[in-house]
N, C-alpha and C positions, 0 to 999 in steps of 0.2 A: 344833401348834394352831390358832396365830394367822393367819388368810387373807395370802396375801402372802409367807410367811415361811420360805425354805424353806432347803437346805442352807447357802448361799454366809452367808447373813444369820445363822444361828447359829454358823457358825464366825468370822465376821468378832466376833462377841459375847465368843467361847470366846477369841479372840488376845487382845481391850481386856481381858478379864478378867485375863487373865495377866499387863499392864501393868496394869490398875488395880483388884483384887479387889474386889470388893464378894457382900455374902453375898445379899442379900438382890434384886439387880438392878430397883431400885426407880426410878420413871421419872424420875428427876432424874438418876440414874446412867447410866440408858438417851439420855437430851438432851442429859447431857454426851460418851457414847462416839458418835453420833450424828454427832454435831462433830467429835470428834478419832480416833478409830479405829476404828469402825464403823461410815460413813458410812449403810451399807443398814438401820441400828437405824430410821431415820428411824419406820419401816414402822408401827413399835413407839412408838417414842418420845413421837407426839404425842401421844397418849390412853392412859391404864390398860390392862391388861388386863381385859378383863373378869373378875369374880367366878365366874364361872357356869364358867369355864375354868380356873381355878385350881381349882377343887371338884372337875369332872372327873378334873387330874393329880392331886390329892391320892388320889381314889380309885384309878384307876390302880395308885400305887405302894403304896396298901393293901393291893390284893386281889394284885398282882403279888408283895410277902410272903409270902405266905399260900402263893404256890406255890414259895417260896425262886429267886425270880428277883429278879437284881441287875441297878439301873441305873446305867450307869459311861458318865464322858462321855471327849471326847479328850484332857482334863487330866489324869486317872484314870494310877496307875501302873500299873493292870493293862491299863488298854486295849493292844490288839495293836502292837508297835514295830513294825512291817511297814507295817500296817493306819495309821499314825499319818499315813505323810508320800506316799499317794499324792493323786492329786486329786479333792479334792473330797472328804477324808475322812468317814463318817458323826461326827456333832458328838457323838453318843450312842450307845450299843448296848444293849437290856437282851442278860442274857445268863442261862439256865438250867444249871446241871450241873455239871463240874469246872473252875474258871477254871486250874487248873495244867495244863490239855490246852492251853493255847497257849503254855506255855514247850519243848514239844520243836518240834526242826522239824518245818515242815508242808507237806505235800503238794496239791496241788489238782486234785483230777479232776472232771473234764466231758463232757456227752457228750449223744446222741440218748436220746429216752422209746422208741424203736423198734429198740433193737440186734438185729442180727443174733446167731446162735447163737455164732459164732466169735468176735465183737466183744466178747459178755459171757464165755465161756473166757480169752480174751488178757486182759483188762481185769483177772481176776480174782484170774490168777497173776502177773501184776507188780504190783498193788495188795498180797495179802497177802504177796510178799517183799519189798514198800517197807514197809509195816507190820514184818515180822518184825523189820526194821534198824534201826524203831526212829523211822519217820517217824510222824506224826500225821495222817490224811488227811481232809480239809475237801470237801464236797462238800455240793451243796443239798439232799435230801432228796428229789430227782421221784423219778419211774417212770423205768426205764432204766439207763441206765449210774449216774446217782449211788447209787442204791439196791444196786446190784451193788457200785460201792466199799466205799458204808459199809460191806453185810454180806459183806463181803474181810475188811475190816479185823477186825472181832470175830470171825470163826470164828477169826481164830491169836492172840486176847488181845488185839490191838491198840486204839487210841484213835483213835477220830473224831469231829468235828466238822460239823454240819449248820449249814448259815447258809439261814435260812428266810425265802419271799419272803410271809410272812404275818406277823401278829405272833405273838409268844414263848408265848402258850399257845393257837396255832391251829396244829395239822399240813394238812397238807393235800401230795397227798392223802390222805384217810379211812382208805385199804389202807392206807399205811405207818406209822398209829400202834405199829402192833406192833413193827416197826424202830424208833421215836422211844422208845418207851419202852425198847428193849434199850439204844442208845444210851447215855442216862441212866444205866442199871445199870452197864453196865460201863465207867464213869468219862468220858464223853464231854460234850455242850456242844452247846450249843442256844444260835445269837447271829440278831436282828434288830435292824433301824434302825427297824422299825414298829412304832407306838402298840399293845398286847392288840387284841386282836379285831381287827385290821387285815386283811382278806378277800385271797386270793390273785388281785390285779389285777396285771394282764400288764407294768404298767411297777416294779412291784415288782420283778419275776427280772430286768428289765434291769439295774435298781441294786441287786441282791444280789449279780449275779455280776461287781463289780467290787471284792464284799469277799471273796468265792469267789476271785479271784487274788490279790486285795492283800494277806491271812492269810499267805500262800506265799510261798517263794523259786521255785516252779518251779510248772509246770501239766503235767497229764496230758488229753491227749484220748483219752479212749475208743475214739470213733466220732462221725461229724458227716455229717449232711447240705451237700452246698455253702452252706442259709440256713438253717441249722440254727442254734439260736439259741445252742448255742457257740461258733458263729465270733462272736458278740459280747464273748463272751470271750474271745475270743484277740485285739478290738484292747485290750483291757484288757493282756492281758499283754502286748502290743507297748509302750504306754503307759507301766508301772508296770514297766517293762525285767525283766521276768520272764523265767524260763527256760520254754520250749514244747515238750513233747515231746509226740507223735504216735504212734500203732498203725500201720502203713500197712494197706493192703486193697484186692485189685484192681479196677482200676472196676468191671467189671459187679455186684460187690455194691452192696444198697441203701443206704443212708447211707454212701457213700464219698467223694464229693465233696467233703467241706471238709474229713476227713484229708487227701486229696491233694493239694488247696488251700494247708494251712498249711504243708506238705512244703514244696512248689517254696516257698510266702512265706519259710523260713527257719526254720521249727519243727525241731527233732530227731529223726530217725528211732529208734525204740527197738523193740526187741522183746524185753528182760528188764527187770526191776528193775536189774542195774549199770549201764546204758546211763543211767538216771537218777542213781541214786547217786554214779558214779563220776563224773560233768558236775557234779553239782549239790550233793550233800552228802556230799563226801569225809573228812566229822570220820567215818560210816557206812558200816559193813562190809557188803559184799551177799552175800544169800544164796549159796554161792556152789553149793547143788541147783540154785535158781532158773537160775543164768547157766549151767548146764551145760546144764539140760533147754532151752534157749531157741536156745542158738545148735545142738545137736545136731539140734533140731528141725527149722532152717532151713538148715543147714551142707552137710544128709547129702542136701538133697531136689536131683534133680538140675534143670539147667536146661531151663526152655522154649526151644523155636525159635526165639521172639522172642528171649529173651535172649542166647542163642548169634548170634544174626544182628549183636544191637548190638557183642557183645563183639568179634565179627569186622571190623564196621564202627570201631570204636573202636583206635587206636594211639596211637605211642610218642607224635606229635606228636597236640596240641589238635582236637578233631573238636566243633564248634559243636551246639547241637542242632536249628539250622535244617536244618544237615546231614542229622542223625542222621533227623531228621521229610520228610522230601523222597525219602530214602533208603526209606524203610517208611509210605505213604503212604495217610490214611484212616484210621490206627491210632493218635489222636494223646495220646490216654487212655490207650492199653493202653502204647504205649514210653517218658511218663513214670512209669507204677508199674514196668516196667521196667526204666530205671534207678537207681527208688531203689533198688529188691531187689540191682540188682548193686552199688550204692555199697556197699549194708551188707553183700553178701558178699564188698566187697573183690576186685572182681575188677574193677572200672572206680573213679575219682577224679574228681569234681565240680569245677572251677576255674572261679575269678574269670569271668565275662562267660557266664555256662551252656556251659561247653565242656567237655567230658570226653575224657579219656588209659587206656588200657588200664593194667592193673597186671601182666600175668603176660607 
C-alpha cells in the first residue's frame, strides 16, 4: 500500500524478519534493517507509515475474515513450497477455501480464451484423467481453456485451484461466478496476491501467471496463439524449471501457433494423461482407459501424403530439418507439424541439432 514499495522490498523485509524477528516492524526496526539486511526498506524507514494506511489494512483483514479468507506470508508453514523458491515469490497470499488442496501434487493448465472445439475436447480428456489419478488442477479462472480445465476436474470429483488476477473477493469474469462457487463447494481453493477489491488490470494477469506455473511441478498448454498470454506463462515455466506439456494442433487450426512454437522450443508433446503422469508424476498411476483411448485414436489413423513423404525422406542416417524443408518447399508450418506427429507415432526420431532418422 505504500508508494514505491513492491515485491523486492517486501521480500527483503521478510528475509530480514527471519534473521531479526520483530512483532511490530516499527520505524526503529525498519531503519536498522534498511542499513543491514534490507537496503530497499529505506523507502519506508525514513518516515512513519501513514495511520490511514494502517487503518485501511485492518479493515481489509476484518472484512476478509468474514469471508473466511486467510492472509499468509512467505514465512508461514502453509505457504506453498514450490512457490517459495521461484524468482520474486509473492511476499504474501490471500487464500480462500481448503488450504489442504495444496498438499497434493499439482498440474497447471493454461491456454487461449478462444479455444477450438477440438482443443476443448482434448483438454477435457487429459485433465479429467489427470484429476482421476490424483492431481490437483491449477488454472486462472479465465474464459476458455482455464474454465475447461476447472470444470473437467470438478466433473470427476477432483480438486482444482483458481489463481486470481483480481482481489480475492472479486471474480472475473463475472460469468464464471457459478464455477467459482462450485470450486469452493467441492473443496477447492482461491489464491490471490492482490488486495481485496483489486480490479482485473492487465499487469495483474501477467504477475498471476508466475503463480499458476510456480505452484506446480508441470504445466499443460491446452492451446495458444503464437502471441497469446499463455506464451508469457511459458517463459515462467522455463525460468522456474518446470515441465511443459503441449497438445499439438494442425497449423491450419486457429490459435495453434503458440502450441507449435512451444513444441519446437522443447515442450513435451502429449496426447494423453499418461504422457504427463509417466514423465512428471511417477508416483501416480495413469488411467489406463484414457491412455488406451488416446493411443487408439491417433495410432490407427492413416498417414497423410505429407507424412508419408517425410518418412521416405528420412533414413537410417540423420537428415537435417533444413534438408527436409528444401525437399518440401513452401510448407514450413505443415512440415514442422507433420514431423511432430510422426515423432509421437514413433515413425521417426528427432536427434540433437534438429536432425531426424527413420525408426522402421
